[in-house]
C-alpha positions as CSV (number, residue, x, y, z in Angstrom):
1,X,0.0,0.0,0.1
2,X,1.3,3.4,-0.9
3,X,1.9,5.9,1.8
4,X,2.0,9.6,1.2
5,X,3.8,12.2,3.4
6,X,1.6,14.7,5.2
7,X,3.0,18.1,6.0
8,X,0.9,18.1,9.2
9,X,2.5,15.0,10.6
10,X,4.6,15.7,13.6
11,X,8.3,14.6,13.0
12,X,10.3,14.3,16.2
13,X,14.1,14.0,16.5
14,X,16.8,14.2,19.1
15,X,19.5,15.5,16.8
16,X,22.0,18.0,18.4
17,X,23.2,21.0,16.5
18,X,24.9,24.3,17.2
19,X,23.2,27.4,16.0
20,X,23.3,31.2,16.3
21,X,20.0,33.1,16.8
22,X,19.4,36.1,14.5
23,X,15.9,37.3,15.6
24,X,13.4,37.3,18.4
25,X,9.7,36.5,17.6
26,X,6.9,38.3,19.6
27,X,6.5,35.2,21.8
28,X,10.0,35.5,23.2
29,X,11.5,32.6,21.1
30,X,14.9,32.9,19.5
31,X,14.7,32.4,15.7
32,X,17.7,30.7,13.8
33,X,18.0,29.2,10.4
34,X,18.5,25.4,9.9
35,X,18.3,23.6,6.6
36,X,16.8,26.6,5.0
37,X,13.9,27.1,7.4
38,X,13.1,28.8,10.6
39,X,14.1,27.2,13.9
40,X,12.3,28.4,17.0
41,X,14.2,28.1,20.4
42,X,12.6,29.3,23.6
43,X,15.0,31.1,25.9
44,X,17.6,32.2,23.3
45,X,18.2,35.9,22.1
46,X,19.6,37.4,19.0
47,X,23.4,37.0,18.6
48,X,23.5,34.1,21.1
49,X,25.0,30.8,20.1
50,X,23.9,27.6,21.6
51,X,24.0,23.8,21.4
52,X,20.4,22.7,20.9
53,X,18.4,19.5,20.7
54,X,15.9,19.4,17.8
55,X,12.5,18.6,19.3
56,X,10.4,18.9,16.2
57,X,11.2,19.1,12.5
58,X,8.4,20.0,10.0
59,X,8.5,20.9,6.3
60,X,8.5,24.7,6.9
61,X,9.9,25.1,10.4
62,X,11.5,23.3,13.4
63,X,11.6,23.7,17.1
64,X,14.6,23.2,19.4
65,X,15.5,23.2,23.1
66,X,18.7,24.7,24.5
67,X,21.1,22.0,25.8
68,X,24.0,24.5,26.5
69,X,24.2,28.2,25.9
70,X,27.7,29.2,24.5
71,X,27.4,33.0,24.5
72,X,25.2,35.7,26.0
73,X,23.6,38.6,24.4
74,X,24.3,42.1,25.8
75,X,20.6,42.4,26.0
76,X,20.0,39.4,28.2
77,X,18.8,40.4,31.7
78,X,18.1,38.6,34.9
79,X,14.3,37.8,35.3
80,X,12.8,39.6,38.2
81,X,10.2,36.9,38.9
82,X,11.2,33.7,40.8
83,X,8.7,31.7,38.8
84,X,9.9,32.8,35.3
85,X,10.3,29.9,32.9
86,X,7.8,27.8,34.8
87,X,4.8,30.1,35.0
88,X,3.0,30.7,31.7
89,X,2.2,34.3,32.4
90,X,5.4,35.9,31.0
91,X,7.7,34.7,28.1
92,X,10.3,37.6,27.8
93,X,11.6,38.6,31.2
94,X,15.1,37.4,30.1
95,X,15.2,40.1,27.3
96,X,15.7,43.7,27.9
97,X,12.6,45.9,27.5
98,X,14.2,47.7,24.5
99,X,14.7,44.4,22.7
100,X,11.2,43.3,23.5
101,X,9.9,46.5,22.0
102,X,12.0,46.3,18.9
103,X,11.0,42.7,18.2
104,X,7.2,43.5,18.6
105,X,7.6,46.7,16.5
106,X,9.3,44.7,13.8
107,X,6.6,42.0,13.8
108,X,3.9,44.7,13.5
109,X,5.8,46.5,10.7
110,X,6.0,43.2,8.7
111,X,2.3,42.6,9.1
112,X,1.4,46.2,8.2
113,X,4.0,46.6,5.5
114,X,5.2,49.9,6.8
115,X,7.4,51.4,9.7
116,X,6.2,51.8,13.1
117,X,6.1,55.5,14.1
118,X,6.2,55.2,17.8
119,X,6.1,52.9,20.8
120,X,3.6,53.8,23.5
121,X,4.8,52.4,26.7
122,X,4.6,52.9,30.5
123,X,6.4,51.2,33.5
124,X,7.5,47.7,32.5
125,X,7.0,46.3,35.9
126,X,4.2,46.5,38.5
127,X,1.8,47.4,35.6
128,X,-1.0,44.8,35.7
129,X,-4.0,46.0,37.7
130,X,-5.9,42.9,37.2
131,X,-5.1,39.1,37.6
132,X,-7.1,35.9,37.9
133,X,-5.5,33.3,40.0
134,X,-6.5,29.6,39.8
135,X,-7.1,27.7,43.1
136,X,-6.9,24.0,43.8
137,X,-6.8,22.0,46.9
138,X,-4.3,19.1,46.9
139,X,-5.4,16.2,49.1
140,X,-2.1,14.4,49.0
141,X,-0.1,17.4,50.3
142,X,-3.1,19.0,52.2
143,X,-2.3,22.4,50.8
144,X,-4.0,25.0,48.6
145,X,-2.4,25.8,45.4
146,X,-2.9,29.4,44.2
147,X,-1.3,30.9,41.1
148,X,-1.1,30.8,37.3
149,X,-1.0,27.9,35.0
150,X,2.4,26.5,33.9
151,X,3.6,27.3,30.4
152,X,1.8,24.7,28.1
153,X,0.3,22.9,30.9
154,X,-2.8,23.0,33.1
155,X,-0.9,22.6,36.4
156,X,-0.8,25.5,38.8
157,X,2.4,27.3,39.6
158,X,2.2,28.4,43.3
159,X,2.9,32.1,43.1
160,X,4.6,33.8,46.0
161,X,5.0,37.0,44.2
162,X,4.3,38.5,40.8
163,X,6.5,41.6,39.8
164,X,4.2,42.5,36.9
165,X,1.3,43.0,39.2
166,X,0.8,46.4,40.7
167,X,2.5,46.6,44.1
168,X,-0.7,46.6,46.1
169,X,-1.9,43.4,44.5
170,X,1.5,41.7,44.6
171,X,1.8,42.5,48.3
172,X,-1.6,41.0,49.1
173,X,-0.7,37.4,47.7
174,X,0.8,35.8,50.9
175,X,-2.0,37.0,53.2
176,X,-4.7,36.1,50.7
177,X,-3.2,32.5,50.4
178,X,-3.3,32.1,54.2
179,X,-6.9,33.3,54.4
180,X,-8.2,31.1,51.7
181,X,-6.2,28.0,52.9
182,X,-8.0,28.5,56.3
183,X,-11.5,28.3,55.0
184,X,-13.6,25.3,55.6
185,X,-14.7,25.3,52.1
186,X,-11.1,25.3,50.8
187,X,-11.8,22.2,48.7
188,X,-14.5,24.1,46.8
189,X,-12.8,27.1,45.6
190,X,-12.4,27.8,41.8
191,X,-10.4,31.0,41.4
192,X,-9.9,34.4,42.8
193,X,-9.7,37.7,40.8
194,X,-7.9,40.7,42.0
195,X,-8.4,44.2,40.5
196,X,-6.8,47.5,41.5
197,X,-9.6,50.0,40.9
198,X,-9.3,53.8,41.2
199,X,-10.8,53.6,44.7
200,X,-8.7,50.7,46.0
201,X,-8.3,46.9,45.4
202,X,-11.2,44.4,45.1
203,X,-11.4,40.7,45.1
204,X,-13.8,38.2,43.6
205,X,-13.9,34.7,45.0
206,X,-15.4,32.0,42.9
207,X,-16.7,29.0,45.0
208,X,-18.5,26.0,44.0
209,X,-20.3,25.0,47.3
210,X,-22.1,27.3,49.7
211,X,-19.9,29.1,52.3
212,X,-20.6,28.7,56.0
213,X,-21.3,31.7,58.1
214,X,-17.9,31.3,59.7
215,X,-16.2,31.3,56.3
216,X,-18.1,34.4,55.2
217,X,-17.1,36.1,58.4
218,X,-13.5,35.2,58.0
219,X,-13.5,36.6,54.4
220,X,-15.3,39.8,55.4
221,X,-12.8,40.4,58.2
222,X,-10.0,39.7,55.8
223,X,-11.4,42.3,53.3
224,X,-11.6,44.9,56.2
225,X,-8.1,44.2,57.3
226,X,-6.7,44.5,53.9
227,X,-8.9,47.5,52.9
228,X,-10.4,45.8,49.8
229,X,-13.9,45.3,48.4
230,X,-15.1,41.6,48.5
231,X,-17.3,40.0,46.0
232,X,-18.5,36.3,46.1
233,X,-19.4,34.3,43.0
234,X,-21.3,31.2,44.0
235,X,-22.1,30.7,40.3
236,X,-20.4,32.1,37.3
237,X,-23.2,34.5,36.5
238,X,-23.9,35.7,40.1
239,X,-21.9,38.3,41.9
240,X,-22.7,39.2,45.6
241,X,-21.0,42.3,47.1
242,X,-20.1,41.7,50.7
243,X,-18.0,44.7,51.5
244,X,-16.4,47.9,50.1
245,X,-17.5,50.3,47.4
246,X,-18.4,49.7,43.8
247,X,-15.2,50.1,41.6
248,X,-14.3,52.8,39.2
249,X,-11.3,53.8,37.2
250,X,-10.1,57.0,35.5
251,X,-9.8,57.8,31.7
252,X,-8.8,61.3,30.6
253,X,-9.7,62.6,34.0
254,X,-13.3,61.1,33.9
255,X,-14.5,58.5,36.4
256,X,-15.9,55.3,34.8
257,X,-17.8,52.9,37.1
258,X,-17.5,49.2,36.2
259,X,-18.5,45.8,37.5
260,X,-15.5,43.6,38.8
261,X,-16.2,41.2,35.9
262,X,-16.2,43.9,33.2
263,X,-13.3,44.3,30.8
264,X,-10.9,47.3,31.6
265,X,-7.5,47.7,30.1
266,X,-5.0,45.9,32.3
267,X,-2.2,48.5,32.0
268,X,-3.5,51.9,33.3
269,X,-0.4,53.7,32.3
270,X,-0.6,52.7,28.6
271,X,-4.4,53.1,28.6
272,X,-4.1,56.7,29.6
273,X,-1.6,57.4,26.9
274,X,-3.6,55.4,24.3
275,X,-6.7,57.5,25.0
276,X,-4.7,60.7,24.8
277,X,-3.1,59.6,21.4
278,X,-6.3,58.6,19.9
279,X,-7.8,62.0,20.7
280,X,-4.8,63.8,19.2
281,X,-4.7,61.6,16.1
282,X,-8.4,62.2,15.5
283,X,-7.9,65.9,15.9
284,X,-11.3,66.3,17.4
285,X,-12.9,69.7,16.7
286,X,-15.8,71.4,18.6
287,X,-18.1,70.9,15.7
288,X,-17.2,67.3,15.0
289,X,-19.6,64.3,15.1
290,X,-17.7,61.2,16.1
291,X,-18.7,57.4,16.1
292,X,-17.1,55.0,18.6
293,X,-17.6,51.4,17.6
294,X,-17.1,48.6,20.1
295,X,-17.2,51.3,22.7
296,X,-17.6,49.1,25.9
297,X,-18.5,51.3,28.9
298,X,-17.1,54.5,27.3
299,X,-13.2,54.3,27.7
300,X,-12.8,56.4,24.5
301,X,-16.3,57.7,24.0
302,X,-16.6,59.9,27.1
303,X,-13.2,61.6,26.5
304,X,-14.3,62.2,22.9
305,X,-17.6,63.7,24.1
306,X,-15.5,66.3,26.1
307,X,-14.2,67.7,22.8
308,X,-16.7,67.0,20.1
309,X,-20.2,68.5,19.3
310,X,-21.7,65.0,19.3
311,X,-20.5,61.4,19.9
312,X,-22.3,58.1,19.3
313,X,-21.0,54.9,21.0
314,X,-22.1,51.5,19.7
315,X,-21.6,48.3,21.6
316,X,-22.8,44.7,21.1
317,X,-23.1,43.9,24.9
318,X,-26.2,45.3,26.4
319,X,-24.9,45.5,30.0
320,X,-21.9,47.6,28.8
321,X,-24.2,50.0,27.0
322,X,-26.2,50.5,30.3
323,X,-22.9,51.2,32.2
324,X,-21.7,53.6,29.5
325,X,-25.1,55.6,29.6
326,X,-24.6,55.7,33.5
327,X,-21.0,56.8,33.2
328,X,-22.0,59.6,30.8
329,X,-24.7,60.8,33.3
330,X,-22.4,60.6,36.2
331,X,-19.8,62.8,34.4
332,X,-22.4,65.2,33.2
333,X,-21.9,64.6,29.5
334,X,-25.1,65.2,27.5
335,X,-23.8,65.2,23.9
336,X,-23.1,61.5,23.9
337,X,-25.6,58.6,23.0
338,X,-25.0,54.9,23.3
339,X,-26.7,52.2,21.3
340,X,-26.9,48.4,21.6
341,X,-26.4,47.0,18.1
342,X,-25.1,44.0,16.3
343,X,-21.9,45.4,14.9
344,X,-22.0,42.9,12.0
345,X,-25.2,44.7,10.7
346,X,-25.1,47.7,8.6
347,X,-24.9,50.6,11.0
348,X,-25.3,53.2,8.2
349,X,-29.0,52.2,8.1
350,X,-29.6,53.3,11.7
351,X,-31.4,56.7,12.1
352,X,-28.4,58.1,14.1
353,X,-26.1,57.6,11.2
354,X,-28.1,59.8,8.8
355,X,-26.1,62.8,9.4
356,X,-22.8,61.0,8.9
357,X,-19.6,61.3,11.1
358,X,-16.5,63.3,10.7
359,X,-14.2,60.8,12.7
360,X,-14.6,57.2,13.6
361,X,-12.8,55.2,16.3
362,X,-13.0,51.4,16.7
363,X,-11.6,49.1,19.3
364,X,-12.7,45.5,18.5
365,X,-11.9,42.3,20.2
366,X,-9.3,39.8,18.9
367,X,-11.5,38.7,16.0
368,X,-11.2,42.2,14.6
369,X,-14.0,44.0,12.6
370,X,-14.3,42.5,9.2
371,X,-18.0,42.9,9.0
372,X,-17.7,46.6,10.0
373,X,-15.1,48.0,7.6
374,X,-17.4,48.4,4.6
375,X,-19.9,50.3,6.7
376,X,-17.2,52.6,7.9
377,X,-16.3,53.3,4.3
378,X,-19.8,54.1,3.5
379,X,-19.9,56.7,6.2
380,X,-16.7,58.3,4.6
381,X,-15.2,59.9,7.7
382,X,-12.1,62.0,7.3
383,X,-10.1,60.2,9.9
384,X,-10.3,56.6,11.4
385,X,-8.4,55.4,14.5
386,X,-8.3,51.6,14.8
387,X,-7.1,50.3,18.1
388,X,-6.2,46.5,17.9
389,X,-5.3,43.7,20.2
390,X,-4.5,41.3,17.3
391,X,-2.1,42.5,14.6
392,X,-3.2,39.8,12.2
393,X,-6.9,40.9,12.1
394,X,-5.7,44.5,12.0
395,X,-3.7,43.8,8.9
396,X,-6.7,42.0,7.3
397,X,-9.2,44.8,8.2
398,X,-6.8,47.6,7.0
399,X,-6.9,46.3,3.5
400,X,-10.6,47.4,3.1
401,X,-9.7,51.0,4.1
402,X,-6.5,51.1,2.0
403,X,-8.5,49.8,-1.1
404,X,-11.1,52.5,-0.5
405,X,-8.4,55.4,-0.8
406,X,-7.5,55.8,2.9
407,X,-3.8,56.1,3.8
408,X,-2.1,55.0,7.0
409,X,-0.7,58.3,8.6
410,X,0.4,56.9,12.0
411,X,1.2,53.4,13.3
412,X,2.0,52.8,16.9
413,X,3.0,49.7,18.9
414,X,1.2,49.6,22.3
415,X,3.4,47.9,25.0
416,X,0.3,46.9,26.9
417,X,1.8,43.6,28.3
418,X,5.6,43.9,28.7
419,X,7.4,40.6,29.0
420,X,4.6,38.7,27.2
421,X,3.8,37.7,23.6
422,X,0.8,40.1,23.4
423,X,1.1,42.6,20.7
424,X,-1.3,45.6,20.6
425,X,-1.3,48.5,18.3
426,X,-3.2,51.5,16.9
427,X,-3.4,53.1,13.5
428,X,-4.5,56.4,12.1
429,X,-6.1,56.3,8.7
430,X,-6.8,59.5,6.7
431,X,-9.0,60.0,3.7
432,X,-7.7,63.0,1.7
433,X,-10.6,62.9,-0.8
């Protein structure tokens, strides 16, 4: 019987070779060339030479593992985290921040087929204002595991500290572990979410069995001692506030209220700069009418409303629309209207689109906005700012605007998640017609 080679078939090997890395991919892997194809090696940096073991050899690429590093790059740094290399949260702590930013900018430039104009960054450490830690009781060791998942594994890394967390949350970890480990319901804990809001930290505890009065009292006393708001989640869709105030955060000096489960940008320092840059790029004038698509609870919409004649925010999640409306009211902004719409539908047919828009901003999820681009073109705004958390879908969606006569005037890499493989960006498109 004839057998045919499949390009998808995994070919494993234990061959040892010596290579020199010439590039760093966005995920922190060194890239070398071997037999005319890319060879990806975690843990190696550009200019470094190492003996490696080939782990996987496919038709178009190969993967290797370092056996012995023979030279060090001048841009190799000592990781700050004691769990780096085991925890799956960060991939690039061994590389200087400058190298990380250059490699991400180069990857963005390749996808967008043009140079990156600027890198928008804040502090590279203590930047995360939100984290979700997994919890698991281990009967054999009689201990509670609390932490993040291992790289490429579902096992939990017991985290004692996390230098990318804001200082307040990082400092909370030991006391939080002790509190949770002492609960009678310790075997029925799912995860704990920590958020640093503008009015202090909060914690959401997911539990899969009812908590005793004693456990609830212990948690409430812990929340008071640590000065944090406490929320309990007996089911995934239920949230019970036990103590503290409802959270809020700032955007362009405005106060935005949110639910602990709502999406907010993890990196406050970059978010503030991102909003400021979007406002500057759009060049919002007092007479402008501006459309904000995928507007969420108003992170961009409300700052836009401080400057424009009228702003319309459109969002596909009804709860977020309600929060955006309430945030507009609380900030005294009466020139902004929010609508709950399916953003795949033709928004140009809505009554509020009849008068057209001078400027458009969109901030979609990772899937991008393929179904929206033709509708934006119909509206024919002079300027469009696209904020992206996925460069691949950004590159795809950009083609529609470029084909319609728009030109890219500015391209920025957002260093929203230092030390990780996440690559975010924003683009200014201008129509000179």
